[in-house]
N, C-alpha and C positions, 0 to 999 in steps of 0.2 A: 504493500500500500504506500509506504514511504517513497519507494522508487518511482511509483506513478506520480506522486505529488511533485517530486523533483523534476521529473520529465515534463510534466505539465507547466511547471514554473519556468523552465528553460524555454519551452515553446512560446509561451506568452511574452517573454521578455525579448527574445531575438526577433520576433515578428515585427517589432518596432523599427527594425533596421534592414536595409538592403544587404545582401540579395535574398534574405529569407522570405521577404514578401512575395517572391517570385515562385516559391515552392508550393506544391499542392499540399493539402493536409496530410495525405499519406506519405509524401516525400519528406515532409518536416518531421513527422513522427518516426520514420525510419532513421533519419539522421540523428535525432537527439536520443534515440533509444540506447545507443552505445556511447553517448558523449561522456567524457570524463570531466569532472569539475576539479580544477587544479588550484592550489594556493601556493603563491611564491612570495618570499620576502624580498625586500629591496636588494638589488645587486645580484640576484640569482640569474644565471645564464639559462635561457630557455632553449636556444640552439645557437651554434657557432657558425661564423662565416667559414665557407669551404667544407663544412661538415656534411655528411650524408643526410638526406632529408628524413624527417620523422614520419611516422604513420599517421600523424595528425596535422590539421591546420587549426589555427587558434582564433578565438574571439575574446575581446576584453570585456568582462562582465563588470569589473570594478578595478580602479587604480589605473596605472599607465605602464607602458612598455616602450623602452627605447630601441629603435632600429638603428644600428650603427656599424661602422667598419671596425676592423681590428685596432686601428689607431684611435678609436673612440670618437671619430667624426660622426656627428649626429646626422642621420638621414631623415628620420621622421620620429614623431612621438605619437604612439597609438594610445588612444584613450577609450573610455566606455563606448561600446558600439562598434569599434574598429576591428576589422579582420587583419590578420597578418600570417606570414608563413604559409601562403597558399601555393608556393612553388611546387610541392609534390603533386598538386592537382594537375599541373601543366607540364612538368618535366621531371625526369629522374636525376637531373644534374644537381650538384651540391648547392647549398645556400650561398647567396652572394653577399649576405650581410648577417650580422649577429642580432639576436633579440635578447635584451636584458631587462629585467624588472626594474623600472625606474623608482617605484615605490611598492609597498606590499600590494599585491593584486590577486584577483580571482579571475581565472580564465576558464572558458569552455573549450575543451579539446575535441574537435570533431574528427571522426575516422575518415582518412583519405579514401579508402576503398569504397566506402558508401558515397562519399562526395563525387567520386568519379562515375559511379553507377548512375547517380541522379543526373549528372551533367550529360551523360550519353543520351538521356531521354528528354531533358529539359533544355531546349534551345536558348531560352532567355538566360538561364543560369550560365550556360556555356559561354554566351556572348559577354556576359558580365565579367567572368573571370578571364576570358580571352583578352578583354580590353586591358587587363593587367592592373586591377585595383591595387594590389599590394605586392605580389610575388615576393613575399618575405620582406617587403619594403627595401629590397636589395638593389634596386636600380639607382643610378645617380639621381640627385634631387631634381634635375631638369626633366629627365624622362619620367620620374615618379609623379611629378606634378602633372605632366602632360597626360599620362595614362589615367590618373585620377579624373582629370577633366573629361577624357575620352569615355570613361566608364559612366560618368553621370550623363554625358551626352547620349550615350547608348540608351540610358534609361529615359532621359527626358525628351530627346528629339531625334535620335538616330535609328530607333527601331523602325523598320519598314512598316508602312501601313498596309491595309488589305490589298492583296494582289488582284489584278483584274480577272474577271471571269469572261472569257470570250467564246464566241460561237466557232466550234471547230469544223462545222460543216460549211464549207465555203463553195458557193456556186461560181463557176468559172466559164470563160469563153476565150477563144483565141483572137488575137488582133485582126486576123483576116476573116473572122466571122462577120456576118451582116448584123446590123442593129436589130433587124426583125427577129433573127435567131436569139440574140441576147434578150430581147424583150419577151419572147415566148418563154424562155427559161425562167425569167423573173416572175411572169404571170403564173406559170404552172406551179411555182414553189412559193408564191406569195411573199416575195422578198423585195426589199427596196433598193438593193444594190447588187452588182455583179462585178467580180474581179477579172480583169483582163490579164491573162498569163501566157507566157511562152510555153512551148511544149515541155520544157524542163521544169515547169511549175514555178518559174520566177515571175513575180508580178511586174507588170509594166504600166498598168493604169486601172481606173475604176469608172464604172458607169452607174449613175443613180437615177431614181425616179425623176428627180429634178431635171437631169439632162434630157430625158425622154420628153418631158413636158415642154421644156424650153426650146428644144431643137427639132424634135420629130413631130410632136402633136401640133406645133405651130406651122408646120410645113416648110420650115427653113431648110431642113435636110430630109431626104427621102429614106424609106425603110431599107433601101439597098445600101445605104452608107455603111462603110466598114467600121468595126468597133474602134480601130486605131485612129480613125478620123473624128471620133466623138468623145472618146474617153478623156478623163482628167489624168494628166501625166506630167511629171513622174508621180507615182503613187506614194503616199506617206506610210512608212513602215515603222514598226516598233518590235522590241523583243518581248517574248512571252512572260518574262518575270517582272515587267514594269508594274508599278502600283497604280491604284485608282487615281490617287492625287497627281502623280506624274503624268498619267495618261490625260487627265483633264487639262493640265497645264500645256501639254503638247498640242491638244486641240485648240486651246485658247490662243497660243502663240502662232500656230500655223493657219488658223481659221478654217480647218476642215471638220467634217462631221463623221468621217469614217477613217479608221486606221487599220492597216493590214498587219497581222502578226506573222513574222517570218522566223526561220530557224535561227538566224544570227542578227535579226533586227534591221537588215538592209534589204534592198530590192534585188540583191545578188544571191539570194538563197530561197529555198522553197517556202510556199505559203503554208502556214499552220492554222490560221483562223482570221477572224475579222471582228471588230468591235465598233459600235456606233455611239453617237451622242445618246440616243434613246437607251441603249444597253446600259450606259454609265448612269443615266438618270434612274433607271430601275435599281441599280446597285447602290446608289448614293442619293438619298432624297434631297440633300442640300448640295446642289451641283454648282460650283462657281462658274463654270462655263455657261450654264443656262442663266445664271443670275446676270452675268455680264451681257449676255445676249438680250435679256429683258431690259436691262438698263439702257442699252444702245437704241432701243425702240421708243424711248420716251424722253420728253423734256419736262414732264410734270414733276414738280418739286416733291410733292407728297409721295408719289410713287418711288422716286429716287431715294427719299429719306427712308422709306420702308425697306427698300432693297439694301440700303447701307446697314440697317439693323440686322437683316438676314446675314449680311457679310460678317458682322460681329459674332453671330451664332455659329457660323462656319469656323471662324478662328477659334472660338471657345471650344468647339468640338474637336478641332485639330489639336489644340493644346492638350485636352483631356486624353485624346487618343495617341499622344506622343508622336505626332507627325513632325517631320523635319522642320525646324524653325526657319531655315533658309527657304524651303519650299512654301511654307505658310506666308512668310513675308512677301515672297514673289507674287502669290495669289492676291493678297490684300492690297499690295501696291497697284496691281492691274485694276482691281475693283475701284480703288480710290481715284486712280487716274481716269477711269471711265466716268466716275461721278463728276470730276472736274470738267472733262470734255463736254458732257451734256449740259452742265450749268453754264459754261462759257458760251456754247452754241445757243442756248436759250437766251442769254443776255444779248448776244449779237443779233438774234432774230428780232428782239424787242427794240434795240437801240439803232439798228441799221448797220450796214457793212463798215468795218473798221477803215479809217482813212489811210492807214499805212500798215504794212506787215508788223507783227509783234510776236513776242514769246512770253508765255506765262511760266514762271519759274517756281519750282518747289524747293523749299529749304528744309533744314532740320532732318528729322528721321524720315519724313516723307520724301524729301529730296534725295536722301541716301538709299531709299527703297528698303527701309527696315522698320517701318511702322506697323506694329501688330494691333495696337488698340488706339482709339481716337484720342488725340491730344489737341492742343490749341493749334491755330492756323499759323503756318510759317511759309510765306511766299513773297515773291517780288515780281516786277513787271519790266519788260524791256521792249522798246519799240524802235522802229527804223528812223534814222535822222531825217528831218524834213523842215521846211521853212514854215509849214502850217502850224497853227496852234491846236495840236491834237490831244494834248494832255487832259483837257476837261472830258473828252469822250472816254478816254481810257480809265479815268478815275471813276466815271459813272459805271463803266463795265465791271471794273474790279470791285467796286462797292457792292454791286448787285450780286456778283459771284460770292463775295465774302459773306453777305447776308444769308444767301441760300445755304452756304456751307455751315453757317451757324445753326440753321434749322436742321441740318443733318448731323448735328452733335459735335461739330468742330468749333470750339469757342474762339472768339476773337483774341488775338495775341495781346496780352496786357502791355507789352513793351512796344507795340505798334510795328512789329516786324511783319508787314503785310503789304500786298500790292496796292491796296486802296489808300495807303499812306503816301502822299505826294513825294515824300523823301525817298521812297523805294519804288516809285513808278517813273522811270527815266528813259531817255533815248540812249542809243548805243554809245554815242560819244560822251554823254554824261556819265554812263556807267564806267566807261574806260577812264575818264578823268577821276572818278571817285576811287577806283581801284589803284590808280597811279598815286593818288594822294596817300592812301593807306600804306602803300609800299614804300613811298619816299619818306614818310613820317610815321614810323611805327610806335607811337605812344600808346598808352593803355587802351584808350577808346578805339583806336584804329585796329589794334590787335584783336580786340573783342569782336569788332565788326567783321574782320577777316575770318575768324573762326565760324561766324554765323553764315556769311554769304558765300564763302568759297566752296561750299558743298551743294551748290545749285544744280538742278537738273530740269531740263525742259519738260513740261507737262503737256503743253499745247502751243502750237504756233509754228514759226519758221525757224528750223534748226540752224540755218546759215547765220542768223543773227547771233545765236548762242555760240556757235563755233568761232565766229570772229571775236567775240568777247573773251572766250577761253584762250585763243591764240595770243591776244593782247596780255592777258593775265600772266601766262607762263613766260612770255617774252620779257615782260617787265620784271618778274621774279628772277629770271635768269640773269638780268643785268644787275639787280640789287638784291642780294641774298639775305641781307640782314633782317628782313621781316620774318623770315623763317626762324631765325634765332630767337626773336622775341615771342613767336608763336610757340616755340619749344619751351621757352621759359614759362609761358602761361600754362602750358600743358602739364608741367611738373609741379605746379603750385597748389594742386588740389590737396586739401587737408588729409593727413593720414587717417585711414579708416579703422585702425585697430588701436586699442589701448595697450599699455605696457604688458598687460596680462592676456593679450590676444583676444580681448573681447571686442565685439563690433561696437563702434561709437555711434550713439544716437544723438538726435537733435536735443539740445539742452534747454531750449525755450521756444516760444512761439506756437503757432497753430499745430505744428507737427512735433511737439515736444515728446521725447521718448520713442520716436520713430526713427527708422533707419532710412537715409536718403539714398536709394539705389542708383538714381541718376547721377547725383553729384559725386558719390563716393566710388562708384564702380563703372558705370556706363561712360560718362564723359572722359575719364582718363584714357580709356581704351580708344574712344572715338578721336580724341585730340591727338594722341600719339600717332594713330594711323594716318591722320590727315597730313601732319607735318612730314612724315616719312614718304607718303605717297606724292606730295608736291615736290619733295626733293628729287624723287625718281621720275618726275614728269609723267605720272600715271594720269594722263589727261582725261580719259573716258571712264575712269573708275572712281566713284565716290562712296560706294557701299563699303562699310567697315570690314565686313568679313572678306569680301573680294579683295580689298586692299591688302589685308594681311596675307592672303593666299599668294597674291602676286609678289609681295615683298619677300616672301619665303623663297620664291624662285629667283628673285634678283639678288638676294643676299644669302647664299647657301650656309655661311657660317652662323647666321642667326635664324635659319629656317625653322629649327625646333621651337624657338621662342615665338616666332610669328605664327606658326601653325597653332601653338598653344593659345596665343592671343585670339585667334579666330574662333577656336573652340570655346574660349572663355566668353567671348562676346555673344555667341549663340546661346550660351547658358544664361547670360544676363537678360537677353531678350525674352527667352522662355520664362524666366523667373518674374520679370516685370509683367508679362502678359498674364501669367498665372494669377498673380496677386491683383492685377488690374481688374480681371473679371470677378475675382472673389470679393474685392472691396467696392466694385463698381466705380473705379477711379482710373487714373492714368497709370497706376501701379508704381508711381515714383517712390512713395513712402510706404514702408511695410513695418508690421509689428514683428519684433524679433522672436516672440514666442511662436509665431506661425512658421518659422524656419525649422525644418527638421535637421537632424545631425548632418546628413549628407549635404544639404544646402549650405550649412555653416562652414563645413570643411572645404567645400568647393570654393566658396567665397574667399576663405583665407588663402587658398592656393592661387586664386585670381589676383589677390593683392600682391603676392610674391611676383607674379607675372608683370603686373603694372610697375613694381619697383625696378625690375630689370629693363623694361621699356624706358623708364625714366633715366636709368643710367646711360643708355644709348643716346638719348636726347641730350643729356648733360655733356657728355664727352664730344659727341659729333658736332654740336652747335656751340660749344664753349660757353654754356649758359652762365657759368660762374663769373665770366668777364663782363657781363652786361650790367649796366647801371640804370 
């Protein structure tokens, strides 16, 4: 009876921590049935570096354990809820570090053989450990932090979403068949499309009901037309292991309604199946592609506002389902861009045609394509140089768009960073002059403006205007690099987010007293560092923070691990902010520390270490200490 009570107590306690929450009830019971409860005094060695691995992997129930090298160099400190010594689950090689009780501690020692058996049948558990959560905490601190971030990413947003279910019965015809034959096959089998294939079963095109209506039923082309003369080609193809969300984004970005599944995902391999918009709609009731399609059909503000609410529901579901943050951000950016498009076109229809070409610019998280939840409006306006007095028209247009955006839940920016502010609604030459002034005179206000406005992205309008402004910006920065040094200085002046005892610092006063500022303490330092380094490398077309770090990793191989870690860190921060934003019905900027689980806290601490190392690069590279 006592043994059952102990086993039950172990189960209930470990279920609070990953990866035990991924086990079935039977798997957990099997694991803890033969678990040993170990007590160690401070200084006791649990296992040694280079020693043969134990038949156990360990969990800290109480106290702490140091993971260190033989020279006592500390790699990590494992506290309550941490796993360590998992190397025997993954490899028979010796430990790469030692584990020593830092204080008296109680450990749960789980049998390796049972752990391996469960891993062979539980893919989520295998993925978790394969990401390298601890591996005896024996990796260098750089890789250890990176793999910890990878493991939480695997949990929070890298687990693949539901795979597509596609129709494996594909009706085909040859390019040399007549349309009449293809139409007969479609009618006999009550299908809306037919794939045109070569004799080797490689797809070369597709014919749909719409093609028959538009080209044949109207008499434009006769029934004797060959399929190769009517089909849409090249056909859009995908691999069979693509997820529903990825499939939806592929349809959104290519504008097609049918995708052909092939053996290797290209049109140079045999057809395996086909999937349509309708199929996906049946598989996923909240379909972003259908939502965007509906938005493009209306300029009615009430309908657009409703659609934007549905978009929030989609993001919330994706966060709950642990869909990739990068993919989710891409979807919501497309939806928000569509909202802008429709509101701008509505304003133009009411105000009359614009007097000169223009560009509506997104700033902030929307400009960087990483906004998951609605925040305040950040945008600017650029129009072609002219002798006419066109500013009054554009201020009316931007005011109307801004008012409609507010109805859709995007609050007006309190600092006035918006296109309807005359200060930020300017001609191309005025913007060039403004950028030049900031670059030539990098005092505090100009540096602040640079960090806000240099992340612009065109949402609607004439791309050539934006390209000309960008060329001017980078040409000016290339001639006078000192603004970058001041931007680097500004980037590293964020207050440290940890106390002496590694506790997360909260706001000490004001409306958000005792809350943690996720934007100021974590998000902005990562964004600011990526911006400075991206500008230095002239990454002209890249302002998304995650993409910036991925490209920086390729450009600087010696810092690749740090930059990839920073990319993973920023994905986690976006996920965390969205998670709490939906929970609190807010922007997710301020969070209650008690709502963070142990893994959240540990991951944030690891991110702070990443930020410190990014700051070191900025300090050295831009000689920040010499600035006055």
